[in-house]
N, C-alpha and C positions, 0 to 999 in steps of 0.2 A: 809451811810446805810450799815449794815453788810449783809452777805450772807443769813442768816436766815430770816431777815426782808425783803430782796428782794424777797426771795422765797414766803413768805406769801402774798406779793402784787400781785403775778402772778398766784396763784391758785384760783379756784372757791370755792364757799361756799360748793358745793357738794363734792369737793375733800377734803376740810377741814373736813367735817363731816365724810367722809370715813376714813380719817387719824386718827380721834379720835376713831372710831370703831376699826381700826386696832391696836391701842394701847392696847385695852382690850383683844386681842388674843381670839376672840370668838370661834374658833374651839377647843382650849384647854379648854375654859370655858364650852363648851358643853359637853365634855368628863367628866369633873369634876362633872357637874350637873347630868349626867347619873349615876355615881357611888354614888352620894349623894342621888339621888332618890331611888336607889336600897337599900341603907342603911336605909333610912326612912321606906320603905315598909316592909323589912324583920324584922326591929326592932319594928314595930308597933304591939301592942296587942289590941285586941278588934276591935271596929268599926274604919274603916279608916277615919281619919280626913282630909278631902280635903282642908279645909281652912288653917289648920296648915301646911299641905304639901306645899300648894302654897306659904305661907309666908316663909317657910324654904328655898324653892328653890329660891325665889326672893332674900332673904338675902345672900345666898351662891353665887348666880350669881353676885351680887354687889361686894361681897368680892373678887371673882375670877377676876373680871374686874379691881378692884382697885389694887390688888397685881400685876397683869400683867403690868399695867401702871407704877407703881412705879419701878418695875423691869427694864423696858425699860428706865426709867428716870435715874436710877443708872448706867445702862450699855451703855449709849449713846456714851461714848468715846471709848469703845471697840467695839460696834456694827459697827461703821464706818470703822473699820479695817478688817471686815470679809465680804466676798461677800454675804453670806447667810443672813446677817442682815443689810447690808449697805443701803438697800432700805426702811428700816423702817421709820416711820414718823419723829422721832427725827434726825437721821443722814441726812435725806433729807431736813430738815428744814420746813416740812409741819406743824409741831407743835413745839412751842418753849419749852425749858426746864421748864420755869416757868409755862406755861400752863399745861404741863404734870404732874408736881409736884402737882399743885392745883387740877387738875382733879382726879388724883389717890388718893390723900389724902381725897377728898370729897367722893369718892366712898367707900373707906375703912371706913371712919367715918359713912357714911350712912348705910353701911352693919352692923356695930357693933350696932348702935342704933336700926336698924330694927330687928336684931336677938334678942337683949336683951328684947325689949318690945313686940314683936309679936311672938317670938318662946320661948326661955328660956335663962336664964343667963349662963347655962353650955355650950350651943352651941355658945353663944357670946364669952365666954372665950376661947373656942377652936379656934374660928375665930381670936381672938387676938394673940394666939400662932402662927397661920399661918402667920400673918403680921410680927411678930417679927422674926420668924424662917426663912421665905423665903426672906423678904425684908432686914431686918437688919443684918441677919447672913449669910445665904446661898449666896446671891448675892455678897456682898463685899468679901467673902472668896474665891470665884471662881478664883481670881487672886493671891491667897496666898497659897492655899493648895488643893490637890486632895481629901482630906477628906470632902470637901464641898458637894460632891455628897451624902454622908451619912447624912450630916446635912440637906440638902435640901429635902431628902427623908422623913423626919419626917413631915414637913408641907405638903409635897406632898401626904402623905397617909391620911390626915385628912378628905377629902370629905365624904367617906362612914361612918366614925366615926361621923362626924357632922350630916349626915343624920340620923343615928341611934339615936343620942342624941336628935335630934329635935323631934322625935316621942316618944321615951321612957324616955327622961330626966334623963338618967343614962348611965354610962359606964359599960357594962356587958362583960362577956367573949366573947360573940358573936360579940360585937362591936370591941373588941380588935383583934379578929381573922380577921375581915375585914381590920382593920388597918395594921396588920402584913402582910397580903397578898399583899396589895397595896404597902407597904413599900418595900417588896422584889422584886416585879415586876419592880419597877423603875430602879433597877440596870442594868439588861440586856438591858432594854429599852434605858436608857441614855448612857450606854457604847456603844451601837450600833450607836447612834447619834454622840458621841464623836469620835468614830473610823472613821466614814465617813468624818468628818470635822476636823480631828486632826491638819492638816496643818494650817487651818484657826484659830483654837483655839490657836495654838502655836504662830501665828503671832500677835494675840491680847493679848497674855500673860495670857490666861485662862488655869489654870493648871488642866485640866481634866486628868483622869488616862492615857488614850492612848497618851497624850502629853508627859508625863514623862516616860512612859513605852515604850521605843523605840523599843524593840523586839516584843512587843505585847503579850508576854507569860503571864504576870501577868493579863492583861486585859482579856485574853482568859479564864484563870482559874476563875477569878471573875465572868464572865458571866455564866459559867457552875455551879459554886458553888451556886450562888444566885438562879439560875433556879432550881437546885436540892432542895434547901430549900423551894422554893415557891410552888412546886407541892404538897407536903403533906399538907401544910397550906391551899392551895386552896380547899382541901376536907373538911376542918373544918366545914363549914355550915351543911354538912350531919351529921357528928358525934356529933355536938352540938344540932342537932334536929330541925333546922329551914329550912332545905331543904331536898328533898326526893331522891329516888333512881335514878330518871332521871338525877338529878343534879350530883349525884356521878358518874354515868356512863359518862356523857358528860364532867365533869371536869377532869376525869381521861384521857380520850381521848385527850382533849385539852392540858392537862399538858404534856402528852407524846409528842405531836406535838411541843409544845414550847421547851421542853427539847432537842428534836432531832435537831431543828433548832439552838439552842444555841450551841450544840456540833459541828454542821457543821460549824458554824461561827468561833468557837474557833479553829477548825482544819485548816480552810482556811486562817484566818487572813487577809481577803481581804475586801475592802470597799463594794464590790458587795454583799457579804454574810451578811455584817453588815446591809446593806440596806434591805435585805430580812428579817433579824431578826427584824428590826424595823417595817416592815410591819406586820409581824406575831404578834408582841406585840400589835400593834394598833388594830388589828382585834380580838385578843384573849380577851382583857379586856372587851369590851362591850358585847361580846358573853357570856362569863361566868357569868357576872352580870345579863344579861337578862334571862339566864336559871335559875339562882338562884331565881329570882323574879317569874318566871312562875311556878317553882316547890316548892314554899314556902309551908311549913307545917303549 
């Protein structure tokens, strides 16, 4: 009997259920659904279709769950090498690799079928690009090149775009603005995480930028650069006409806050400031999307 089989015989059904839930990374999925819901709402024209909205969110949740599960299946050998991920279901043997592969594949397949038949084919196609981009490209490339962050930011920016296409069934300039905003936001967010855990990433052979940038100068510049680019893009909903003056004011204040914290992190080059930037980024995103929804024109 191998260690994984032995582990399975000692945990309860409730623990097994919790392990499968953990595979789906529900907290991250919740954030993705929030941005998708905002994209749906601001992209909707005419009467709000509650049934379509519900179906879109269900499909996107299933997709987020499936992609997260397959990501952990692919990273099971590196996860065991890092303290921050060593307690996940696969490294601890609470779920076997075959179970995770089947579970994640079924979730992704269900999501694609659901989106195609109950939402629209465009959103289902975007969902397929998320699976290919995140699971088949970004995840394997993390141990090969630091450019994986830019590649992963493409599927990572899809949720508000998919929300928009779910309601509008088209990709307009407004949808692309939301995509670009979330694309840029991910760089300071993920660089902050990588800065905090660069020793663990290095141990696992994951080539995040702070791992190969020993001095931290390039990482610092990248954080500030992407934050500078993100701030004007964050104002696009006002200038494109689907958010009002309240949004413009709030987005400007929030953007300055984010930029100031980015500069402070870049100057200090410390894990403590990186942690602060991470917290700011996590707070900033749902707040700005919530104000966008509340001040929709």
